[in-house]
N, C-alpha and C positions, 0 to 999 in steps of 0.2 A: 501708147498711153496700153496698157494690160488691164484686164479685170481687177489685178492688186490695186493701182491706180483707184479703180473704180469705189472698191472695196475700202479704201483708206477714205474716198470722200465725204461714200455716204454715214460709213461708223469710223472718224476720226481717233478718236478719246477712249475707246475701249480695249479689253485685257484681249491677250490671247485667251482661246477656249481651251486653251493647256493648261494655263492658268487654272481655269474650275475642276476640271479632269482631276488636277493635282487636291487640289482643296477641298471637293468632297468624295474623300475617300470610302473603297466600296466596308460598308456594313461588318461590323466583327462580329458575328449573329453563328447560333450554333447548327450543324446540316438541319436543311429541310426549315428553316422558320422563317417560314411569310411577312413578307414588309407590302402593308397594304393602307390607302390613302379614303380619304373623304372629302373631296374635292368640289363642295359649294361654291354658289356666284351668291352672293350679297345682295342681289336683288329683290328679294321678295320676301313674304312671313316661312319661315322655315316649313317644310312640308314632313309628312307624314311618313314617303320615299328616302326622306335625305335619313330620315331616322333609321328606318329598314335597311338604309344602304349601310350607317356605320353600323347598328346591332352587328349584321354579317362582316361587314370587315374586321371588330372588332375582335369578334368572337373566335375567328379562324387566326388572326396573328396571332394571340394567349393562347389558342390549344396548341398552335407548334411554335413558342418561344420566342416571338417574332415582333414585330413592331405594327400600330398601329396610326399615320398622323392624320390630321384636317391642312388640308391647303386650301387658303383662299383665292377664288379661281374672278378678281376681280379687276380685269382688264376693258372690261366692255365695263365701261365709266360711267356712263349717260343714264343707264340701266343704274345703277347703284342707288341702293336704301341708304338714311340716316341706319347709325346703329346696323348695321345688313352683317359685316362681322359679329359683333360681340351677341346680338341674336340667337347667331346659330350656335357657336361655342355657349352661350348659357342653357339651350334645350339639352346641348347633348350633358353637359355638365347636370342640371337637372332631373336626365334620365338615366341617369349613371356609367356613359359609353363613350367619358373622356378620353383622349386621343396622348399619345404618350408622346408626341412632340406638337405643335399646332402656337400659334400668337398666343400673346398673354392676354388679357384683357386692357391690360394697357397699349398693348400693342408691339412690346418688347417681345423677342424668339424664343421660349423653350424649347430647344434641340440644337445639334450642330450641323442641322441639313439644311437652314430656313436660307433666306427669308421664308417663310410662312405663309408670305400675301406676297400673291405675282405682281400687282405694281411697283414690289420693292424689286424683281430680279429684272429691271428694264433693261442690265448692263449685263448680265448674261446672256438672252435672251439675241439681243443686237451682238456678243460675241458668234455666237453658233451662226446667226445669220449670216455675219460677216463673214465667214470659215464657206459659208453654201455659193457669196460671191466669189468668192477668192477661187471657187475650183467648179465655176461654168456653172452654180444649181440652182443657183436662185437670179433674178435679174428685178431692176428697177421698171416698174408700170405707170404710165403716164397719164392711163387714159381717163378722161374725169367721168364721172356721173351719168352723163348724160350720151355718151358715145359706149358706154357698158348699158345704159338704158336700150340703146340703138341695136349694139350685139344681142339682145334675148331678143330684141323687136323680131329682129332678121331672123333669129332662131328659130324661134317660133312660128314664125311663116314658113318657115320648108320645111318645117316641125324635126325638126333637129334637137337632140338633150341642147339645153342648157348651160350659161358656165361660161369657164375661160381656158382653150385649150387647142386642140388642133390649130385648124385653118384661123380660129379666130383670135387668135393671141397676137395681137397688132403692137406689143408693142417686148416678144419674146425675140425675136432676133433681132434686135434695130443695133447699130456700130455701137460699140464700147465710146466712143469717141463723140457722138451725137448723144447717148445718157449723161456722159458729162457734163458736155454744156449744156445741157435741156438744168440739169443739176444746178450748176453754174448760175445761167441765168434764172435759179428758183423758181422755176416750173415744179408742181406739184406734185409728188408721188410716194406708190407705194414698193415693199419690198414683192413680189411672187417666188413660192419655188416653181423651181423648171421640172416637173413633172419627167422621168423615164417611162413612166407605164405606157403600154396599150392596151387598150382595150378588148381589142383581142383576143389579147393571151387570157391566159383565168391565172387566180391563185388561189392555195386548195389553207383556209383556218381550220384548227379545232382550236372550236371556244370550248372552253371548261365546263358548261352548263349546256349550251345547245351540240355541242359535239360538232364531226364534220360539218364547214360550209364552203362554199365556192363562192368565187364571186369575177366577174373581169376585171384590172387592172386597172389603176386607178393615174386617169390622165387630165385630171384637171391642173389646171395650175395658181395653186390659192394662196391667196394673200397670206404671210406668216409678219410680216410690217405691215401695221397703219401708218398711215399720217400723221400720228401723234407717236413716232415710236412705238410702240404698246406692240405686242405680241396677237395674232391672233388664239384663239384658245386651241386649235388643232398642233400649231408648231410649238406653242410654251408645255403643255401638257408630254409631248415627248420631251422637253429638255428635261423637265419638273421631273417626270418619272426616272426615268433614266438615273440624275446627278443624285435624285434621295435614293436610290433604289429600291423603288417600287418593282415587286415581283408578282402578284397581281392586281388588276386591276376591274372590280368590279363595279357595274353601271347597269342604268337599265336599257333593254333594248333597242329603246330608240337609236343606239349610237350602233347597234351591229352596221349599218353602212357605212360608217368611216373605218372599217378596219383597213380594205383595202387601201386609203388612202394614211391611215397611223402606221400601219405594217412597213409602208414604202418611204415613210419621211425616218422612221428611225432606222432602218438600213440604208440611206444615203447619208442621213448625219454619223454613221457608223455606231451607231445602239443599237445593243439586245435588247428585243423588246419582253414587255412584259408577256405573264398569260393573262389574258380576257376574258370576261364572267360575266356574259348578259344576262343578267337576267331578267323575267318578265313584268311584265307593270303591275300596279295592284288596280285591279278591277271592282267595276260597281256592276252589280244590275239595277237593267234602267225600265222600266216596262220588262217589254220582251229579250230587250236584248243585252249585253253586257259592252260597260264603256271605261273608260282610263278615269279614273278617279281626278276628278277637276279643280283645279284653284278655285274659279270662281263657282261653281255651280254647290257644292260639297263642302261646310265645316267640319267633317271630319279629317277634310285634308290637313288643315295646319295644328300643328304640332301643338299654339297655344290653345284649342278644342277642346284638348282632355284635361289639361287643367283644370280649366273654367269649369269643365262638369264633374270634374273632383272624378274621375279615372284615376286611380294609384297607378302610380310608374311602370309599378311591377307587373301591375295588369296590362299595360298597353307590349310592354317586352316579352311575354308569356305569350301573345296574342299574336305580335310580327314574328316572333322564332317559329308558334304553329303554322303559319302563314309556309317561311326560310321551307322550313323539314318537317313532315305532313307526319315523320313518325314522332317528333316531339309529343305530341298528346297520348301518345302508347305510354313515350317513358315518362309523361308527367305521374298516370294514374300509377305506373308501378313506383315509380320515390315522389310519394306526394308532399313528403318532407324535406325532398334534396333540393339545395340551390342550382338553378337553372344554368350555373358557372359548372355545374358538374355534367352534363349534358354535350355527348359527344358530335359535333356541328361537322354534317357531308357537304361540302358544295354541291358535289356531285349530283345530289336529293334534292336541289332544286325545281319546282316544277319549269319545263320549258314554252307553257300555254300562262296567261296572264292568274295570275292568283287572284281571287277573288275574299276581297275586303266588304267583311260581313259587321256590321255594329253588334248587331244581336246574338253573334258567336264573340263578338270581342266581350258584351256587357256578362255572358254566361261564365268564360272565362275570369271577367273580373269576381264576380261570385264566387268562382271556388278561391280564389285567391283570398278576397278578404277573410273568408269565413276561415282563414286560418290563421288569421290577427287578432291576437288578445285583446282585453276590452278597452286595455290603455292605448293600443296602436289604433285601435280603429276613434277612441277618443281625439289623440293627440292629432292624427292628420285629418279630421275630421272639421278640429276644434281650429286647426291651420287654414283647411280651404273657407269654414265658412268664417272666419276674421278679414276674406278678401272676397267675398261672395255673398254672403248670406247674414245678414246683421241680427235679423229672427233668433237661426239658428245660434248662434252666437251667443244670446244670451240666455236660452235654453240650457247651452252646456258650460254656462258659468260657476254651476253649481255641479263641481267635478266628483265629488264624491258618489252624491245620485249620479248622474250621468253614468259613472262605471257601472254603477248595478244595471243600468238600465240595457248598457249595449253591452251586457256579462253576460247576459239574459240568454241561454239555449249555446252557451261558447265555451270553448275550449273541450266538450266531449266529442265521443267518437262520432255523432253525425249532426254536424256545430250547422246552424241558421243558416241559408243560401240567400236574404232577400236583400242583402247589398248590394249593388252594384258599381254605383260613385256614390263618395261624399252628399251629392245632391239630391240622392233618394232618403237621406238619413232623418230630413226632416218627417219628411210624412210616414216616416216607418215609428217612431219613434214620436208620433207627438201625441196622441192621446195618455201618454205615462207620463207625463204633465197636468197634475192637477189645475192650475194654470189656464191652460189651453183645451182641458177637455172639456167639450159643451156638454153640461147635463140633460141642456134641455131639447136635445135635437133630437128630431127623430129616427130612432134607429129603424133598420129594415133585420127583422127576423126572416129567418130560413125556411127549413120543413113547421118546427112549432114556432107559430106566427101569431095562437090567438091569446087576446093580453090577459083572459082570465089561468088562462094554461101555463104564462111566461110570469103570472104573478104571483102561482101555484108554488112553480119549482123555485123562481128567487126567493121566495119569503121562507120553505122548507129548509132550503139547504142554508140562510145563514140563521134561522132559528134555532136551527136542530144540528146541524153537524159539521156545518165551520169552525174550523178552529181553528188559528191564527199560526201554534206551535207543532200544526201534524206534520212527519217528514213525505217527504211524495209517494210512497205506498200506500199512504197511512190514509191518505188524501183523494187519492184515488178513489182506494176501495168502499169512501164516504160517498164517491160520487156515486159508484155503482149502487149503492144503500139505497141513496138518492131513488134515486133509477128505477129500485126495485117496488121500494116504498107508493110511485106515483102510476105503475104501470108499464115500463119498458124496460127493455131486457137489459140484464146485469153486462153481455157482451152481444156486441155484433152481431157474430157469427149465430146467437140464437134468434136473431134477429130474420136472420136472413134465414135460416133454418124453417119458421114458423113467424112471417109477420103478423102472422092475420090473430097472433094470441097477446101481441101486443102495440101501442099508440106509437114505440119508433123502441130506438134502444139508448145506450151511456151517452156516446158520440152526440145524438139531442141532446140530451139534457148538458152537454157540456157547453155547448153551442152556444145553448139560450144564455148562461152565468156568462163567457165570454162576451159576448152582443151588451151584455148590459154592464158589463162594466167596461167594455172597450170599445163600444162604437164598431167595433169590425167582425168579419167571422174566422178571416184567416190573419194568425198571429203566430208567434212564437208559444210556446211550450206557456199553457195559461197558469200551472202549479205557480212559473216563477213568475209570472206580471202578478199575480195576487202578492207573494211573497214580496216582490221589492212596492208596488202599490203601498200594502200594510191595512189592517186594520181600518183604520179612520176613514183613512182615505175611498177603503170599498163602501162603507156603512153610507156615504156623504152621495156615492153613486148609486147605490141599489136605491 
């Protein structure tokens, strides 16, 4: 009996690997085009880091005339959640980062290099495992979980590296006849890679982001085919990236330690390895230190969080691009009206250390994004959000004509309002503009001018003598200055600052009294526009 007999016994019905080499032909793409993928496991909610990876991968692919595809790595079926794959694809669709190739929502394939779900590629992996068995680069291992636990325990006692390597490889040199006999007897087994590595030797690798790195060679005989016939991640990804034509693998730097193993697998399988780009994880300030953004501790780690809060997808993407390439922020200031698709992303400018994920910064970015929206866009998006998350806001927005006027205040000019960061802000920001919501009996907190008699004097004189609903903005402002002068306030702030002893205050103090009286707030968008939208009848009711 020889290795071929052993391989045929373990994998009797699989096609020869050459079938797949011929089936998955080299992609016909222009020179310099890159093929990148996002390869998530459907084992939990969609992490913001996954969206980050996808955004980067798609950006590079589109810039180079290449392909971005999604491959669902579902070989760990014990941890898979229901509808996990469809949740991933829906999240990418929601954020306009949908791949060129992947599985469709109904489970069919969209692309010529599928199946794009690993559990459907079982025969492919077994074909290449059979090849390794025939070549003597893999072998069946019959060690029970208890035996493996004992090996680990002995290694720990001896203060040696844990794993299945060197003198600890009980099944590595088992005679072929004995292995065949065990299999025929029904003994349980898995298939291991027979590593040719020597840890006393070094390999040098040039990472696209991290630069040159040196490692000891891999000598671990890892599992490549589990007892259920499915592959491990390490083995599957090498075969898939080869057959699907991946040229750059972007992934988190927690995978850096796997480089020696992965390069070794590519070499032994006879494949050309892709380039690897290991990006720093998304970090968060926690007290006096930084830590990774956590699925368990941080609600913002879930992509669903942004939808629930009403943070526009464009805001999320612009913030993530800012983390990925720090020069994006400067580019955006120089090109405020351009689509972010015009930004030339440079993977080599990605940071080597942990990228700080800052929700305050994201909300600042979001304020800028929303400030460029038309009133119609703000209305449509906040209305859609309210349908699912805020029935009171939805009720307020039912009067579309009036709501568009409210949301149009200080919008579309050179210095648009920047008070909305997310749709969950909208209700509180516009509440006072709705007569049925405004509480006329509330005791408002006035600012510098807070004596009741002075407040009454200002309000009464303004509305009896100066207010005219038909005034344009300049006329309105001039009348506000006239009111200030008549009551002993400076017409200009600079006049007051030059000689404060000569005045009760300045025109800004006067307008603040009017503002608080009709809105209940000291900080609002443009007062003139607010008064125009509310109209004379409502203003009179309020004062």
